[in-house]
C-alpha positions as CSV (number, residue, x, y, z in Angstrom):
1,M,16.0,-54.9,17.5
2,K,14.4,-56.6,14.6
3,K,11.2,-58.6,14.9
4,I,11.9,-61.0,12.0
5,I,11.0,-64.7,12.1
6,F,13.1,-67.2,10.1
7,V,11.4,-70.5,9.4
8,I,13.4,-73.1,7.4
9,L,11.6,-76.2,6.2
10,S,13.5,-78.8,4.3
11,S,13.4,-82.6,3.6
12,I,14.9,-83.2,7.0
13,S,11.7,-82.5,8.8
14,V,8.2,-82.1,7.3
15,V,5.3,-80.8,9.4
16,C,1.7,-80.5,8.6
17,L,-0.1,-77.4,9.8
18,K,-3.8,-77.0,9.2
19,A,-5.9,-74.2,10.7
20,Q,-9.0,-74.6,8.6
21,K,-9.8,-76.4,5.4
22,Q,-9.2,-74.2,2.4
23,E,-9.4,-74.8,-1.3
24,F,-6.3,-73.2,-2.9
25,L,-5.7,-72.4,-6.5
26,N,-9.4,-71.7,-7.1
27,P,-9.9,-68.0,-8.1
28,P,-13.6,-67.0,-7.6
29,K,-15.5,-66.0,-10.7
30,F,-15.7,-62.2,-11.3
31,N,-18.6,-60.7,-9.3
32,D,-20.0,-57.5,-10.7
33,T,-21.0,-56.4,-7.2
34,D,-17.2,-55.6,-6.7
35,L,-17.7,-52.7,-9.2
36,S,-20.2,-51.1,-6.9
37,K,-17.9,-51.0,-3.9
38,Q,-17.2,-47.4,-2.8
39,K,-14.4,-48.0,-0.4
40,S,-12.4,-50.7,1.3
41,L,-13.7,-52.0,4.6
42,L,-10.1,-52.7,5.7
43,D,-9.0,-49.1,5.1
44,E,-11.6,-46.6,3.9
45,N,-8.8,-44.3,2.6
46,A,-7.1,-47.0,0.5
47,P,-6.8,-46.0,-3.2
48,A,-6.9,-49.7,-4.2
49,E,-7.7,-53.1,-2.7
50,I,-6.6,-56.6,-3.6
51,L,-9.7,-58.7,-4.0
52,Y,-7.8,-61.9,-4.8
53,K,-4.1,-62.7,-5.2
54,S,-2.6,-66.1,-5.9
55,V,1.1,-66.8,-6.6
56,S,2.0,-70.4,-7.1
57,F,5.2,-72.3,-8.0
58,N,5.2,-75.9,-9.3
59,I,8.2,-78.0,-10.1
60,D,7.1,-80.3,-13.0
61,S,8.2,-83.9,-12.1
62,N,8.3,-84.9,-15.8
63,N,10.6,-82.2,-17.3
64,G,12.1,-80.6,-14.2
65,T,11.0,-77.1,-15.1
66,L,9.7,-74.4,-12.6
67,E,6.2,-73.2,-13.5
68,K,5.1,-69.9,-11.9
69,R,1.5,-68.9,-12.1
70,A,0.1,-65.5,-11.0
71,F,-3.5,-64.3,-10.7
72,Y,-4.5,-60.9,-9.4
73,R,-7.8,-59.1,-9.2
74,V,-7.7,-55.5,-7.8
75,K,-10.3,-52.9,-7.1
76,I,-9.3,-49.3,-8.0
77,Y,-10.9,-46.6,-5.8
78,D,-8.7,-43.7,-6.6
79,K,-6.9,-44.0,-10.0
80,E,-4.6,-41.0,-9.3
81,K,-3.2,-42.6,-6.1
82,A,-3.1,-46.2,-7.4
83,E,-0.6,-45.7,-10.2
84,D,1.5,-48.7,-9.2
85,W,-1.4,-51.0,-10.2
86,L,-2.1,-49.4,-13.6
87,N,1.1,-50.6,-15.3
88,L,2.3,-54.2,-15.2
89,E,5.9,-55.4,-15.6
90,V,6.8,-59.0,-15.8
91,P,10.6,-59.7,-15.6
92,L,12.1,-62.7,-17.3
93,Y,15.6,-64.1,-16.5
94,Q,18.1,-65.6,-18.9
95,D,21.6,-67.0,-18.5
96,G,23.4,-68.0,-21.6
97,S,21.2,-70.3,-23.7
98,S,18.8,-70.9,-20.7
99,Q,15.9,-68.5,-20.4
100,E,12.5,-68.1,-19.0
101,S,9.4,-67.9,-21.2
102,L,6.0,-66.1,-20.6
103,S,2.7,-67.6,-21.7
104,K,-1.1,-67.5,-21.0
105,M,-1.0,-63.8,-20.3
106,K,-4.5,-62.3,-20.0
107,A,-5.4,-58.9,-18.6
108,Y,-8.8,-57.1,-18.3
109,T,-10.3,-53.9,-17.1
110,Y,-13.9,-54.1,-15.8
111,N,-16.2,-51.1,-15.5
112,L,-19.8,-50.5,-14.7
113,E,-21.5,-48.3,-17.3
114,N,-25.2,-47.6,-17.3
115,G,-25.8,-50.6,-15.0
116,N,-23.9,-53.0,-17.4
117,V,-20.4,-54.6,-17.0
118,V,-18.1,-53.4,-19.7
119,T,-14.9,-55.5,-20.2
120,T,-11.8,-54.1,-21.9
121,K,-9.2,-56.6,-22.8
122,V,-5.5,-55.7,-23.0
123,D,-4.6,-55.9,-26.6
124,K,-1.5,-57.8,-27.6
125,S,-0.2,-54.9,-29.6
126,S,0.0,-52.8,-26.4
127,K,2.5,-55.2,-24.8
128,Y,6.2,-54.6,-25.4
129,K,9.5,-56.0,-24.3
130,S,12.5,-54.1,-23.0
131,K,16.0,-55.6,-22.5
132,E,17.2,-54.3,-19.1
133,N,20.6,-56.0,-19.2
134,K,22.3,-59.2,-20.1
135,Y,20.2,-61.3,-17.8
136,I,16.8,-59.5,-17.5
137,S,14.2,-58.6,-20.1
138,V,10.8,-57.1,-19.0
139,T,7.4,-57.4,-20.6
140,K,5.3,-54.3,-20.0
141,F,1.8,-53.0,-20.6
142,A,-0.7,-50.5,-19.3
143,F,-4.3,-51.3,-18.4
144,P,-6.7,-49.5,-20.6
145,N,-9.9,-47.6,-19.7
146,V,-9.2,-47.5,-15.9
147,K,-11.5,-45.3,-13.9
148,N,-12.3,-44.7,-10.3
149,G,-14.3,-47.8,-9.4
150,S,-12.7,-50.1,-12.0
151,V,-11.6,-53.7,-11.3
152,I,-8.4,-54.8,-13.0
153,E,-7.5,-58.5,-13.4
154,Y,-4.5,-60.3,-14.9
155,Q,-2.9,-63.7,-15.0
156,Y,0.2,-65.2,-16.6
157,E,2.5,-68.2,-16.4
158,I,6.3,-68.3,-16.5
159,T,8.2,-71.4,-17.4
160,S,11.7,-71.4,-16.0
161,P,14.7,-73.8,-16.2
162,F,16.1,-72.1,-13.0
163,L,15.1,-74.2,-10.0
164,Y,17.8,-72.9,-7.7
165,S,16.0,-69.9,-6.3
166,I,12.2,-69.2,-6.1
167,P,11.6,-65.5,-6.3
168,E,10.6,-63.7,-3.1
169,I,6.9,-62.9,-2.9
170,L,5.6,-60.0,-0.8
171,I,2.6,-61.0,1.3
172,E,2.3,-57.7,3.1
173,S,2.0,-54.8,0.6
174,D,0.9,-51.2,0.8
175,T,-2.5,-52.3,-0.6
176,P,-5.0,-54.0,1.7
177,S,-6.0,-57.5,0.6
178,L,-9.1,-59.5,1.1
179,Y,-7.3,-62.7,0.2
180,T,-3.7,-63.6,-0.7
181,E,-2.3,-67.1,-1.1
182,Y,1.2,-68.5,-1.7
183,I,1.8,-72.1,-3.0
184,L,4.9,-74.1,-3.7
185,D,4.5,-77.7,-4.9
186,T,7.7,-79.7,-5.4
187,P,8.3,-83.4,-6.1
188,S,9.4,-85.2,-2.9
189,N,12.9,-85.8,-4.3
190,I,13.5,-82.1,-4.8
191,A,13.7,-80.2,-1.4
192,Y,13.6,-76.5,-0.8
193,N,14.4,-74.2,2.2
194,I,11.4,-72.0,2.8
195,N,12.4,-68.5,4.1
196,Y,9.4,-67.0,5.9
197,T,10.0,-63.5,7.3
198,G,7.7,-61.1,9.0
199,S,5.1,-61.0,11.8
200,L,1.9,-62.1,10.0
201,S,0.6,-65.7,10.4
202,P,-1.5,-67.3,7.6
203,K,-5.1,-68.2,8.4
204,Y,-4.8,-71.3,6.2
205,K,-1.7,-73.5,6.3
206,Q,-0.8,-76.8,4.6
207,V,2.7,-78.2,4.7
208,E,2.6,-81.8,3.9
209,E,3.4,-84.7,1.5
210,K,0.6,-85.8,-0.8
211,I,-0.1,-87.1,-4.2
212,L,-0.3,-84.2,-6.7
213,Y,-0.2,-84.2,-10.4
214,G,0.1,-88.0,-10.3
215,S,3.3,-88.1,-8.2
216,N,4.5,-87.8,-4.7
217,Y,4.8,-84.1,-3.8
218,R,5.7,-81.9,-0.9
219,T,3.4,-78.9,-0.8
220,Y,3.6,-75.5,1.1
221,R,0.4,-73.5,1.0
222,F,-0.4,-70.4,2.9
223,G,-3.6,-68.4,2.7
224,Y,-4.2,-64.9,4.3
225,E,-7.5,-63.1,4.7
226,N,-8.3,-59.4,5.4
227,L,-4.7,-58.1,5.4
228,K,-4.4,-54.4,6.1
229,G,-1.9,-52.4,4.1
230,F,1.5,-52.2,5.6
231,K,2.1,-49.0,7.5
232,T,5.6,-47.8,7.2
233,E,7.4,-45.5,9.6
234,K,9.7,-42.6,9.1
235,F,13.5,-43.0,9.3
236,I,13.6,-46.6,7.9
237,K,16.1,-47.4,5.1
238,N,13.9,-50.1,3.5
239,D,10.7,-51.1,5.1
240,R,10.6,-54.3,3.0
241,N,12.9,-55.8,5.6
242,Y,10.0,-55.8,8.1
243,R,7.2,-56.9,5.8
244,T,5.9,-60.5,5.7
245,K,7.3,-62.2,2.6
246,I,8.2,-65.7,1.4
247,S,11.1,-67.0,-0.7
248,A,12.6,-70.5,-1.3
249,E,15.9,-71.8,-2.3
250,L,16.9,-75.3,-3.6
251,H,18.3,-77.3,-0.8
252,S,18.8,-80.7,-2.3
253,T,17.8,-83.2,-5.0
254,N,17.7,-87.0,-4.7
255,F,17.8,-88.8,-8.0
256,K,19.4,-92.1,-6.8
257,E,21.9,-90.1,-4.8
258,L,21.6,-87.0,-2.5
259,K,23.0,-83.8,-3.9
260,L,23.1,-80.7,-1.7
261,Y,22.9,-77.1,-3.1
262,S,22.3,-74.3,-0.6
263,S,24.3,-75.6,2.3
264,S,26.5,-72.7,3.2
265,W,28.0,-69.3,2.2
266,E,31.2,-71.3,1.6
267,K,29.5,-73.3,-1.1
268,I,28.1,-70.2,-2.7
269,K,31.6,-68.6,-2.8
270,E,33.0,-71.7,-4.4
271,R,30.4,-71.7,-7.1
272,L,31.1,-68.0,-7.8
273,Y,34.8,-68.6,-8.1
274,E,34.0,-71.4,-10.6
275,N,31.8,-69.0,-12.6
276,E,33.5,-67.3,-15.6
277,D,31.8,-64.0,-14.9
278,F,33.3,-63.8,-11.4
279,G,36.2,-66.2,-10.7
280,G,37.1,-66.4,-14.3
281,E,37.5,-62.6,-14.5
282,L,39.6,-62.5,-11.3
283,K,42.1,-64.9,-12.9
284,R,42.8,-62.4,-15.7
285,T,45.8,-60.9,-13.8
286,K,47.5,-59.8,-17.0
287,L,44.9,-57.1,-17.5
288,A,45.7,-55.7,-14.0
289,K,49.5,-55.8,-14.6
290,E,49.2,-54.0,-17.9
291,N,47.1,-51.2,-16.4
292,M,48.9,-50.6,-13.1
293,P,49.5,-46.9,-12.6
294,S,53.1,-45.8,-12.2
295,G,54.6,-44.9,-8.8
296,I,52.8,-47.5,-6.8
297,S,55.6,-49.8,-5.7
298,G,57.3,-47.3,-3.3
299,L,54.1,-46.5,-1.3
300,T,52.9,-47.8,2.0
301,D,50.1,-50.4,1.9
302,M,47.4,-47.9,2.8
303,D,48.7,-45.3,0.3
304,K,48.9,-48.1,-2.4
305,A,45.3,-49.0,-1.8
306,D,44.1,-45.4,-1.9
307,A,46.1,-44.6,-5.1
308,I,44.9,-47.7,-7.0
309,F,41.3,-47.0,-5.9
310,K,41.5,-43.3,-7.1
311,Y,42.9,-44.5,-10.4
312,V,40.0,-47.0,-11.0
313,Q,37.4,-44.5,-9.7
314,K,38.6,-41.8,-12.1
315,A,39.2,-44.0,-15.1
316,F,35.8,-45.8,-15.2
317,T,32.2,-44.9,-15.0
318,W,29.4,-47.0,-13.5
319,N,26.5,-47.7,-15.9
320,K,24.1,-47.9,-12.9
321,Y,23.7,-51.7,-13.2
322,S,24.4,-53.7,-10.0
323,G,25.3,-57.4,-9.9
324,V,27.9,-59.7,-8.4
325,R,28.9,-61.0,-11.8
326,T,30.2,-59.2,-14.8
327,E,28.0,-58.5,-17.8
328,D,30.2,-57.6,-20.7
329,G,33.5,-58.5,-19.0
330,I,36.5,-56.6,-17.7
331,K,38.2,-56.5,-21.1
332,K,35.2,-54.6,-22.5
333,L,35.3,-52.3,-19.4
334,L,38.9,-51.4,-20.3
335,E,37.8,-50.6,-23.9
336,T,34.6,-48.6,-23.2
337,K,35.6,-47.2,-19.7
338,T,32.0,-48.1,-18.6
339,G,30.8,-51.1,-16.7
340,N,28.5,-52.6,-14.1
341,A,29.4,-52.8,-10.4
342,A,31.1,-56.2,-10.6
343,E,33.2,-55.2,-13.6
344,I,34.5,-52.0,-11.9
345,N,35.0,-53.4,-8.4
346,L,36.4,-56.8,-9.4
347,F,38.9,-55.0,-11.6
348,L,39.8,-52.9,-8.5
349,I,40.4,-56.1,-6.5
350,M,42.6,-57.5,-9.3
351,M,44.7,-54.3,-9.3
352,L,45.0,-54.4,-5.5
353,R,46.1,-58.0,-5.5
354,E,48.6,-57.3,-8.3
355,A,50.1,-54.6,-6.1
356,G,50.7,-57.2,-3.4
357,L,47.7,-56.3,-1.1
358,K,45.3,-58.7,0.6
359,A,42.2,-57.7,-1.3
360,D,39.0,-59.7,-1.6
361,P,35.4,-59.3,-2.8
362,L,32.8,-58.3,-0.3
363,L,29.4,-59.5,-1.5
364,I,26.4,-57.4,-0.3
365,S,22.8,-56.6,-0.7
366,T,22.2,-52.9,-1.2
367,V,19.6,-51.1,0.9
368,S,17.0,-51.1,-1.8
369,N,17.5,-54.9,-2.3
370,G,16.8,-55.7,1.3
371,M,18.9,-57.2,4.1
372,I,20.9,-60.4,3.7
373,N,19.4,-63.3,5.6
374,I,22.6,-64.5,7.2
375,A,20.9,-67.6,8.6
376,S,19.8,-68.7,5.1
377,P,22.6,-68.5,2.5
378,N,21.2,-67.5,-0.8
379,V,23.1,-66.0,-3.8
380,S,19.9,-64.4,-5.1
381,N,20.0,-62.1,-2.0
382,L,23.3,-60.6,-3.2
383,N,23.3,-57.8,-5.8
384,F,26.6,-55.9,-5.4
385,V,30.3,-56.4,-4.8
386,L,32.8,-54.2,-3.0
387,A,36.5,-54.4,-2.5
388,A,37.8,-55.2,1.0
389,V,41.5,-54.7,1.7
390,K,43.1,-56.1,4.9
391,I,45.9,-53.9,6.2
392,K,47.4,-54.5,9.7
393,D,44.5,-56.9,10.6
394,Q,41.8,-54.3,9.8
395,Y,39.5,-54.4,6.8
396,H,39.0,-51.2,4.7
397,L,36.2,-51.0,2.2
398,Y,36.2,-49.4,-1.3
399,D,33.5,-48.8,-3.9
400,A,34.8,-47.3,-7.1
401,T,31.4,-47.0,-8.7
402,S,30.9,-43.7,-6.9
403,K,33.0,-40.7,-7.9
404,Q,32.7,-39.2,-4.3
405,S,33.5,-42.3,-2.3
406,S,36.8,-42.9,-0.5
407,R,38.3,-45.5,1.8
408,D,35.6,-46.6,4.3
409,M,33.3,-43.8,3.0
410,L,30.8,-45.7,0.9
411,P,27.6,-44.6,-0.8
412,P,24.5,-44.8,1.4
413,R,23.2,-47.7,-0.7
414,D,26.0,-49.9,0.5
415,W,25.5,-49.7,4.2
416,N,23.1,-52.5,4.9
417,Q,24.4,-54.2,8.1
418,F,26.1,-57.3,6.7
419,G,28.4,-58.4,3.9
420,I,29.9,-61.8,2.9
421,L,33.7,-61.6,2.5
422,A,34.7,-64.1,-0.2
423,P,38.4,-64.7,-0.2
424,K,40.1,-67.7,-1.8
425,E,40.3,-69.1,1.7
426,K,37.4,-69.4,4.1
427,V,34.4,-67.2,3.7
428,Q,33.6,-64.6,6.4
429,E,30.5,-62.7,7.5
430,L,31.3,-59.0,8.1
431,S,29.2,-56.6,10.1
432,M,29.1,-53.2,8.3
433,T,28.6,-50.0,10.3
434,N,29.0,-46.6,8.8
435,A,31.5,-45.1,11.3
436,Q,32.0,-41.9,9.3
437,P,29.8,-39.0,10.3
438,S,28.1,-36.7,7.8
439,F,27.8,-32.9,8.2
440,T,25.2,-30.6,6.8
441,Y,25.7,-26.8,6.8
442,L,22.7,-24.6,6.0
443,T,23.7,-21.0,5.9
444,A,21.6,-17.9,5.1
445,E,22.7,-14.2,5.1
446,A,19.8,-11.8,4.8
447,K,18.6,-8.2,5.1
448,I,15.3,-6.4,5.1
449,N,14.7,-4.1,2.1
450,E,12.9,-0.8,2.1
451,D,9.8,-2.3,0.7
452,G,9.6,-4.8,3.6
453,S,10.8,-7.8,1.6
454,I,13.8,-9.9,2.6
455,S,16.6,-10.8,0.3
456,G,19.9,-12.6,0.7
457,T,22.0,-15.7,-0.2
458,Y,21.7,-19.3,0.9
459,S,24.0,-22.3,0.8
460,D,23.3,-25.9,1.4
461,K,26.5,-28.0,1.9
462,D,26.7,-31.8,2.7
463,T,29.7,-33.9,3.5
464,G,30.2,-37.7,3.7
465,S,27.4,-40.0,3.0
466,Y,24.9,-37.1,2.8
467,A,27.0,-35.5,0.1
468,M,26.9,-38.7,-2.0
469,F,23.1,-39.0,-1.4
470,A,22.6,-35.4,-2.6
471,K,24.8,-36.0,-5.7
472,E,22.9,-39.1,-6.6
473,S,19.6,-37.2,-6.3
474,Y,21.0,-34.4,-8.4
475,D,22.3,-36.7,-11.1
476,E,18.9,-38.5,-11.3
477,N,17.0,-35.4,-12.0
478,M,18.8,-32.0,-11.9
479,D,15.6,-29.9,-12.5
480,K,13.7,-31.8,-9.8
481,Y,16.6,-31.4,-7.4
482,K,16.7,-27.6,-7.8
483,K,12.9,-27.4,-7.7
484,Q,12.8,-28.9,-4.3
485,Y,14.2,-25.8,-2.7
486,K,11.2,-23.7,-3.9
487,E,8.7,-26.5,-2.9
488,N,10.2,-27.1,0.5
489,F,10.5,-23.5,1.6
490,A,8.0,-21.6,-0.5
491,I,10.7,-19.0,-1.3
492,D,11.7,-17.5,-4.6
493,F,15.2,-18.9,-5.2
494,T,17.3,-17.8,-8.2
495,D,20.7,-18.6,-9.6
496,I,20.8,-22.1,-8.1
497,N,24.2,-23.6,-8.6
498,S,24.9,-27.2,-7.4
499,K,28.3,-28.8,-7.7
500,V,30.8,-31.3,-6.1
501,L,33.6,-29.5,-4.4
502,E,37.3,-30.6,-4.7
503,N,37.1,-32.5,-1.3
504,G,34.0,-34.4,-2.3
505,D,31.4,-32.3,-0.5
506,F,28.3,-31.3,-2.4
507,E,27.1,-27.7,-2.2
508,S,24.2,-25.8,-3.7
509,T,24.3,-21.9,-3.5
510,M,21.5,-19.5,-4.5
511,K,19.9,-16.1,-4.0
512,F,16.5,-15.6,-2.5
513,T,13.8,-13.0,-1.9
514,S,10.6,-13.1,0.0
515,E,7.7,-10.8,0.9
516,N,6.1,-13.2,3.4
517,L,8.7,-13.4,6.2
518,V,8.0,-10.0,7.9
519,D,4.8,-8.8,9.6
520,R,4.4,-5.1,10.2
521,I,2.4,-3.9,13.2
522,G,2.6,-0.1,13.5
523,K,6.3,0.7,14.1
524,K,7.2,-2.9,14.8
525,M,8.5,-5.5,12.4
526,I,7.9,-9.1,13.6
527,I,10.1,-11.8,12.2
528,N,11.4,-15.3,12.9
529,P,15.2,-14.8,12.7
530,M,15.5,-18.4,11.4
531,L,13.7,-17.1,8.3
532,F,12.7,-20.1,6.2
533,L,15.0,-22.6,8.0
534,N,12.8,-23.0,11.1
535,K,11.6,-26.4,12.0
536,N,7.9,-26.2,11.2
537,S,6.9,-29.6,12.6
538,N,8.2,-32.5,14.6
539,E,9.2,-35.3,12.2
540,F,9.0,-37.7,15.1
541,D,5.2,-37.3,15.2
542,Q,4.2,-41.0,15.4
543,T,1.3,-41.5,17.8
544,D,1.3,-45.3,17.7
545,E,4.1,-47.2,19.5
546,R,7.3,-47.4,17.4
547,K,7.7,-50.9,15.9
548,Y,11.0,-50.7,14.0
549,P,14.6,-49.4,14.5
550,I,15.5,-45.8,13.6
551,D,17.9,-45.4,10.6
552,F,19.8,-42.3,9.6
553,I,22.3,-43.7,7.0
554,S,25.1,-42.2,9.1
555,A,25.8,-40.3,12.3
556,Y,25.4,-36.6,11.5
557,T,25.6,-33.0,12.6
558,R,23.3,-30.4,11.0
559,T,24.2,-26.8,11.6
560,K,21.8,-24.0,10.6
561,K,23.3,-20.5,10.7
562,I,21.4,-17.3,9.9
563,I,23.1,-14.0,9.8
564,F,20.4,-11.3,9.7
565,E,21.2,-7.6,9.2
566,I,19.1,-5.4,11.5
567,P,17.7,-2.4,9.5
568,E,19.1,1.0,10.3
569,G,17.1,2.8,12.9
570,Y,15.7,-0.4,14.5
571,V,16.5,-2.3,17.7
572,I,15.6,-5.8,18.9
573,E,12.9,-5.5,21.6
574,E,13.8,-8.9,23.2
575,M,16.3,-11.5,22.2
576,P,15.2,-15.1,21.5
577,K,15.9,-17.5,24.4
578,N,18.9,-19.8,24.0
579,K,18.3,-23.5,24.5
580,K,20.4,-26.7,24.9
581,I,19.2,-30.3,25.4
582,I,21.2,-33.5,25.5
583,T,20.4,-37.1,26.4
584,D,22.1,-38.7,29.4
585,D,24.3,-40.9,27.1
586,K,25.2,-37.9,24.9
587,E,23.9,-39.7,21.8
588,I,21.5,-36.9,20.8
589,E,21.8,-33.2,21.4
590,Y,20.4,-29.9,20.2
591,S,21.3,-26.3,20.8
592,Y,19.9,-22.9,19.8
593,V,22.0,-19.8,20.3
594,A,21.2,-16.2,19.3
595,E,23.8,-13.5,19.5
596,Q,23.8,-9.9,18.4
597,K,27.0,-8.7,16.9
598,G,26.8,-5.0,16.0
599,N,24.0,-4.5,13.6
600,K,23.6,-8.2,12.9
601,L,21.7,-11.0,14.6
602,E,23.4,-14.4,14.3
603,V,21.3,-17.4,15.1
604,T,22.8,-20.9,15.1
605,S,21.0,-24.2,15.7
606,K,22.8,-27.4,15.8
607,T,21.5,-31.0,15.9
608,K,23.9,-33.8,16.6
609,V,23.1,-37.5,16.3
610,S,26.1,-39.7,17.2
611,S,25.1,-43.0,15.7
612,P,23.8,-44.1,12.3
613,D,20.9,-46.2,13.8
614,Y,19.1,-46.7,17.1
615,P,16.8,-49.2,18.6
616,K,13.1,-48.2,18.7
617,D,13.4,-47.4,22.4
618,Y,15.1,-44.1,21.5
619,Y,12.0,-42.8,19.7
620,P,10.6,-40.9,22.8
621,A,14.0,-39.2,23.2
622,F,14.0,-38.1,19.5
623,K,10.5,-36.9,19.8
624,Q,11.2,-34.8,22.9
625,I,14.4,-33.2,21.4
626,W,12.8,-32.5,18.0
627,G,9.9,-30.9,19.9
628,V,12.3,-28.6,21.8
629,A,14.0,-27.8,18.4
630,S,10.6,-26.9,16.8
631,K,9.7,-24.7,19.7
632,S,13.1,-22.9,19.8
633,E,13.2,-22.4,16.0
634,N,9.7,-20.8,16.0
635,Q,10.6,-18.0,18.3
636,V,10.0,-14.5,16.8
637,I,11.6,-11.2,17.5
638,S,10.2,-7.6,17.3
639,L,12.2,-5.0,15.7
640,I,11.2,-1.5,17.0
641,K,12.0,1.7,15.3
642,K,14.0,4.0,17.5
C-alpha cells in the first residue's frame, strides 16, 4: 500500500555512490537576473521557487558537538500565496543544562527597483525569541520589504550537544526547487543510521570515507536538481508520510570500545524507564494511591478501568502540549489540574496499576507528526503516550487528554497505524486500527414562504471520531467554525448553537433563510429538494492515477435528511428517482430515497464507508459512487399550482 523506501547505512557497510561530480556546500553568488524571472519553469503557477537550498550537519571531531548549517535562497512570485516563506522560525532544543545555540544568522530581501538591486537586511531588533515549552524555544522574524518578484535569502548555524538524533529534513516540499542538497559529515568512529524515505533519487550522491576537516570522516551527500513541488491528494491524513525526506540517528561510537545506541525499541524503552521524566514519574505510586477515587475495589476490571479513566479525564485539562516525557511533573499536575499529554496519561497508567490492572504506556506518533518507522527505532519519532490496559488477553486504549474520548474511542490525531507498547517486560509493536465507526446526521426541515423564500431549521450532529474532530475545530476558533456554515452553503444562518451532548456527540443547530433555492417559471416552482445539502461536485475528481492510500479517520455513515413542506395548493409534478449503489464487497454504499408523506416531501441520502482506510485500488469505486451521489442529489422537482 505504501511506496516507502527505507535505506539504513551504518558502520557495518559503507558504499560509495557517485552519479556525477558535484561540488557541495558551495552556494552560488547572488545573481540579479533571478529578480527578473516572471515564473517558475518547473511550475508556472508556483507562488515561490527554491533557487538554492543547502542543509548540512557536521560532527566536530575535536569537541564532539553537532553543527547544523542552513542556507536558503527563494524566489517569490506571488507574495499572497507564499506566506510560509515570509516568516522564519528556528527552533532550539534544551534539556536540563544542555542546550542548542544559534549563531551567524543573516537574512536579506532583494528587490529590483529602477533597474538597480536593492538589498534589505533583516534587523537584529526584529528578531525575537519565544519559549514554547520546557524543551523548545523558537527564534522568529519576518522578512521586510517583500514584493512580488523579490528574492529572499537566509542562513544560520546551530551548535548542538545532542548527537543522538539528526533532525528530519524534507527534500520534497510544496515549493519547486532548482537545487536542494543534504550533507551529513561524521567522524569515522561515530556512526549513524540514515533513514531515507520517499520515491525521489538524488542526481548527485556521495557516500564514502575520506579525509575532511583534517580527520577521517564518513560523509553522506545528496544533491537534487529541478524538483517539482509535491502534489498532494485528497483523503490523506498526512502527506508528509509520502514525501522524500532524510533523517539520521546515532547508531554507535567507538572510542577505544564500541558502544551501541539505537539498536532496538527495547533499548529505547529501557532508557525511558531510566529517565526521571518518564520512569521516575511512574515510580511515584504514592500519588496514585492518595488520589484513588472511592468505590473502585468492587468493580470488574473493565468497569475499574473505565471509572478511573473518567476520573482522570474529568479532573485534569490538557495544555495542548504533546510529549512522551513529563514537563512540570505529575505532582505539579495534581496541584494545577493542567498538564501535558505525558503527565495526564502517565498518571492514568499509575492509577490503573494501583488498582491492580495490567496497564502500560503506548508510545505513538500523532498523525501530524508522521508515521513511526518501525524498521528504524528512533525515540525522536515519538511524541505522545497513551494508556493501554490488558483485560482478558485484549488491549484497550485510553487517552484522557480528550474530554470526549472513551475506551478504544480515541481522538483522530491518535490513529496513526502503529504504537510501541512499553511495559516493564518486553516491548511490543501494536497495530492500531480505529474499529469504532462515526456517524454524521445532517437534518433540515423547511418550508416555502409567501415571498418565495425558504426558511427552516438545520442540525449537524457528529458521533465518535468525527465528533472529537468537530469539537477540536470548534475549540480552536469558535467564530471560524460557525462561519464555515455560511461559507460552505452560501445560506443565511442565524442562532448557531454548537455544543457537546451528554453522550459525547457534537451538535450544531441553527435557523436559515434563503431566496436563491426556488426558481419560478409561470405557475411552476422548481427546486432541488436536497436544498443546500446537495453534493455539488465529486470530491474524487483526480484525473491522474491515484498514488497513495485513501484515509477517512474512521469508518462512517453520513445521513442527510430533508423534510420539505409542500406549499398549500401545489402538487409535485414528478417525484425524484430513487437510487442505490453498492460495491460487490459491500464496503461502500450509497442510497437516495424520496417519499411523499402527506403534504411533506422527505428525502434521505445515506453514504456508508465500512473501513477507516483503503488501498489506492479503491479509488475508481469511490469515484463512481460519488458520481452517482452527485447526480442523484442534483435532481430537481417541479411544484405545480393546482
